[in-house]
C-alpha positions as CSV (number, residue, x, y, z in Angstrom):
1,M,-10.4,-23.9,-4.0
2,A,-11.7,-23.6,-0.4
3,M,-12.4,-20.0,0.5
4,R,-11.8,-19.0,4.1
5,V,-11.7,-16.1,6.5
6,E,-8.8,-16.3,9.0
7,E,-8.7,-15.4,12.7
8,I,-7.4,-11.9,12.9
9,T,-4.9,-12.6,15.7
10,S,-3.8,-16.1,14.5
11,H,-2.0,-15.5,11.2
12,D,0.9,-17.9,11.0
13,M,4.2,-15.8,10.7
14,T,6.5,-18.9,11.0
15,G,9.6,-18.3,9.0
16,T,8.5,-14.8,8.0
17,Q,9.9,-11.5,9.4
18,L,7.2,-9.6,11.2
19,L,7.1,-6.0,9.8
20,V,3.9,-4.5,11.2
21,E,2.0,-5.5,14.4
22,L,-1.1,-3.8,15.9
23,N,-2.3,-5.0,19.3
24,N,-5.7,-3.6,20.4
25,V,-4.8,-0.3,18.7
26,G,-7.4,2.6,19.0
27,K,-7.5,6.2,17.9
28,V,-9.9,8.8,19.5
29,Y,-9.6,12.3,18.1
30,P,-9.8,15.4,20.4
31,N,-13.4,16.0,19.4
32,G,-14.4,12.6,20.7
33,T,-14.6,10.8,17.4
34,V,-13.6,7.2,17.7
35,A,-11.8,6.5,14.4
36,V,-10.3,3.1,15.2
37,Q,-11.2,0.6,17.9
38,N,-9.2,-2.4,19.1
39,A,-7.5,-3.1,15.8
40,N,-5.3,-6.3,15.7
41,L,-3.2,-7.2,12.8
42,K,0.1,-8.7,11.8
43,A,1.9,-8.1,8.4
44,G,5.0,-10.0,7.4
45,E,7.8,-9.5,4.9
46,G,6.8,-9.7,1.3
47,E,3.0,-9.6,1.9
48,F,0.5,-7.5,-0.1
49,L,-2.4,-6.5,2.2
50,S,-5.4,-4.5,0.9
51,F,-7.7,-2.7,3.3
52,V,-11.4,-2.3,2.3
53,G,-14.3,-0.8,4.1
54,P,-16.7,2.1,3.9
55,S,-15.6,5.8,3.8
56,G,-14.7,7.0,7.3
57,C,-14.0,3.6,8.8
58,G,-10.4,4.4,9.8
59,K,-8.3,2.9,7.0
60,S,-6.3,6.1,6.4
61,T,-6.1,6.6,10.2
62,I,-4.4,3.2,10.6
63,F,-2.0,4.1,7.8
64,N,-1.2,7.4,9.4
65,M,-0.4,5.6,12.7
66,I,1.8,3.1,10.9
67,T,3.8,5.9,9.3
68,G,4.1,7.7,12.6
69,L,2.2,10.8,11.4
70,T,-0.1,10.4,14.3
71,G,-0.1,8.2,17.4
72,P,-2.6,5.7,18.8
73,T,-4.7,6.7,21.8
74,H,-4.3,3.2,23.2
75,G,-2.8,-0.1,22.3
76,Q,0.7,-1.1,21.1
77,M,2.2,-0.7,17.6
78,S,5.4,-2.1,16.1
79,V,6.8,-1.2,12.7
80,L,10.0,-2.9,11.4
81,G,10.8,-3.9,14.9
82,T,10.6,-0.3,16.4
83,T,8.2,2.5,16.8
84,P,6.4,4.0,13.7
85,K,8.3,7.3,14.1
86,Q,11.7,5.6,14.3
87,A,10.9,3.5,11.2
88,R,10.0,6.6,9.3
89,K,13.2,8.3,10.4
90,H,15.2,5.4,9.1
91,N,13.6,5.8,5.6
92,E,12.3,2.3,5.6
93,T,8.7,3.2,5.0
94,A,7.3,5.1,2.0
95,F,3.8,6.5,1.1
96,V,1.9,6.9,-2.1
97,F,-1.2,9.0,-2.0
98,Q,-4.2,9.2,-4.4
99,E,-2.9,12.6,-5.6
100,H,0.5,12.4,-7.3
101,T,1.9,15.5,-5.5
102,L,4.7,16.1,-8.1
103,L,6.5,19.4,-8.4
104,P,5.2,20.9,-11.6
105,W,8.2,23.1,-12.3
106,T,10.8,20.4,-12.5
107,N,11.4,17.2,-14.6
108,L,10.8,13.6,-13.7
109,I,14.4,12.7,-12.6
110,E,14.4,15.7,-10.2
111,N,10.9,14.7,-8.9
112,V,11.8,11.1,-8.4
113,T,15.1,11.8,-6.7
114,L,13.8,14.5,-4.4
115,P,13.9,12.2,-1.3
116,L,17.6,11.5,-1.9
117,S,18.3,15.1,-2.6
118,L,16.8,16.1,0.8
119,R,19.2,13.5,2.4
120,G,22.3,15.0,0.7
121,V,23.0,12.1,-1.6
122,S,25.3,13.1,-4.5
123,K,23.8,14.0,-7.8
124,K,25.6,11.1,-9.6
125,Q,24.3,8.5,-7.1
126,R,20.7,9.8,-6.9
127,Y,20.5,10.1,-10.7
128,A,21.6,6.4,-11.0
129,E,18.9,5.4,-8.5
130,G,16.4,7.7,-10.3
131,E,17.1,5.9,-13.6
132,R,16.7,2.6,-11.9
133,V,13.2,3.3,-10.5
134,L,12.0,5.1,-13.6
135,E,13.0,2.0,-15.7
136,L,11.1,-0.1,-13.1
137,V,7.9,1.8,-13.8
138,G,8.5,2.0,-17.5
139,L,9.3,5.7,-17.8
140,K,13.0,5.8,-18.4
141,D,12.5,7.6,-21.7
142,Y,10.7,10.5,-20.0
143,I,13.4,11.5,-17.6
144,K,13.5,15.1,-18.8
145,S,9.7,15.5,-19.2
146,L,7.6,17.8,-17.0
147,P,4.6,16.5,-15.1
148,R,2.2,18.5,-17.3
149,Q,3.4,16.5,-20.3
150,L,2.2,13.2,-18.7
151,S,-1.1,11.4,-18.5
152,G,-2.7,10.6,-15.1
153,G,-1.4,7.0,-15.2
154,M,2.1,8.1,-16.0
155,K,2.0,10.7,-13.1
156,M,1.0,7.9,-10.7
157,R,3.9,5.8,-12.0
158,V,6.3,8.7,-11.1
159,S,4.8,8.8,-7.6
160,I,5.4,5.1,-7.2
161,A,9.0,5.5,-8.5
162,R,9.7,8.3,-6.0
163,A,8.4,6.0,-3.2
164,L,10.6,3.2,-4.3
165,I,13.8,5.2,-4.7
166,S,14.7,4.8,-1.0
167,R,14.3,1.0,-1.3
168,P,11.6,0.9,1.4
169,K,10.8,-2.3,3.3
170,L,7.2,-1.1,3.8
171,L,5.2,0.7,1.1
172,L,1.8,2.2,2.0
173,M,-0.6,3.2,-0.8
174,D,-3.8,5.2,-0.1
175,E,-6.2,4.7,-3.0
176,P,-3.5,5.4,-5.6
177,F,-5.6,4.3,-8.6
178,G,-8.9,5.8,-7.4
179,A,-9.0,8.6,-9.9
180,L,-8.0,6.6,-13.0
181,D,-10.1,5.1,-15.7
182,E,-10.7,1.3,-15.5
183,I,-8.3,0.4,-18.4
184,T,-5.4,2.5,-16.9
185,R,-6.3,1.2,-13.5
186,Q,-6.0,-2.5,-14.5
187,T,-2.7,-1.8,-16.4
188,L,-1.2,-0.2,-13.2
189,Q,-2.5,-3.1,-11.1
190,D,-0.5,-5.5,-13.4
191,E,2.6,-3.2,-13.2
192,L,2.4,-2.8,-9.4
193,L,2.4,-6.6,-9.0
194,N,5.3,-6.9,-11.3
195,I,7.3,-4.2,-9.3
196,W,6.3,-5.9,-6.0
197,S,7.5,-9.3,-7.3
198,K,10.9,-7.8,-8.4
199,E,11.4,-6.1,-5.0
200,K,10.9,-9.5,-3.4
201,T,10.9,-8.6,0.3
202,M,9.0,-5.3,0.2
203,T,5.6,-5.4,2.0
204,V,2.8,-3.4,0.5
205,L,-0.2,-2.1,2.5
206,F,-2.9,-0.8,0.1
207,I,-6.2,1.1,0.6
208,T,-9.0,0.7,-2.0
209,H,-12.8,0.9,-2.2
210,N,-12.7,-1.5,-5.1
211,V,-13.2,-5.1,-4.0
212,F,-12.1,-6.4,-7.5
213,E,-8.8,-4.5,-7.1
214,A,-8.3,-5.8,-3.6
215,V,-8.7,-9.4,-4.6
216,F,-6.6,-9.2,-7.7
217,L,-3.6,-7.6,-5.9
218,S,-3.5,-9.1,-2.5
219,T,-2.1,-12.0,-0.5
220,R,-4.7,-11.0,2.1
221,V,-7.7,-8.6,2.2
222,V,-8.4,-6.8,5.5
223,V,-12.0,-5.8,5.9
224,M,-13.0,-3.0,8.2
225,T,-16.4,-2.0,9.7
226,P,-18.1,1.4,9.7
227,R,-17.0,3.8,12.4
228,P,-15.8,3.1,15.0
229,G,-13.4,1.3,12.6
230,K,-12.6,-2.3,13.5
231,I,-10.8,-5.0,11.6
232,S,-13.6,-7.5,11.3
233,D,-12.2,-10.1,8.9
234,V,-8.9,-11.0,7.2
235,I,-9.3,-13.0,4.0
236,P,-6.3,-14.9,2.5
237,I,-6.3,-14.8,-1.4
238,E,-4.8,-18.2,-2.1
239,A,-4.2,-17.7,-5.8
240,P,-0.7,-18.0,-7.2
241,F,1.4,-15.2,-8.6
242,P,1.9,-13.8,-11.3
243,R,-1.7,-12.9,-11.8
244,G,-3.3,-11.5,-15.0
245,D,-6.5,-11.5,-17.0
246,A,-6.9,-15.3,-16.6
247,F,-7.2,-14.8,-12.9
248,R,-9.6,-11.9,-13.3
249,S,-11.9,-14.0,-15.4
250,S,-11.7,-17.2,-13.2
251,N,-14.3,-18.7,-11.0
252,D,-11.9,-18.4,-8.0
253,F,-11.7,-14.7,-8.6
254,G,-15.4,-14.3,-8.6
255,E,-15.8,-16.4,-5.5
256,Y,-13.2,-14.3,-3.6
257,V,-15.0,-11.1,-4.7
258,G,-18.2,-12.5,-3.3
259,L,-16.6,-13.5,-0.1
260,V,-15.1,-10.1,0.5
261,S,-18.3,-8.3,-0.5
262,G,-20.2,-10.5,1.9
263,C,-17.9,-9.7,4.8
264,L,-18.4,-6.0,4.0
265,K,-22.1,-6.3,4.5
266,H,-21.9,-7.9,8.0
């Protein structure tokens, strides 16, 4: 298989709905720190993009701008055909952090359905949706459990379920598996791809420091430079889905890991 690095601004979106577009986006903080500089990127419906780069290169800043938590200093951004803030108000974007941020005093069904509860959805409807997403992440039998009764991997599954309950078109994940052991991490990688394939049109943007994880999960890997953060390379991972241990042990996998690692060193 021929490995390649695509032109950042030339990704072919023919026949695919454009969900995220960054045109020369930059972010300068009030103290003068240039966090992101001239970032260009397009992400379409149903893609899985992983962002890799050194700490402090602006990966989380880009995610915060996409979700509307902060605005760019310059450049133009479009999310789901509107502004990032409007997309967030329409509940079409969801975020999963490295920390699970579950409410320790209440059970799983209440934790998972919290976004619907805050929107005034009836208990019957939100519980039905809660059971759906807990089954999707393999935790339907733990509906009445408290967070302290769960392992780290199970807590992360709950966080993912809570993000999915609003049926988002765009799911952003900021190092969600970073604190987990390698076996649990690989299991959740497999499960995340299974969930993504079932949701069909959901686009996932994923931050990781693990090149192996980025290659395994992604349709494309976005490589960022040290601060000021720039998107230097975008690498298509042209391996079929579903993926599993056979792909992890394949020559193609090793070559892709080498390609991404090489781009990180430039």
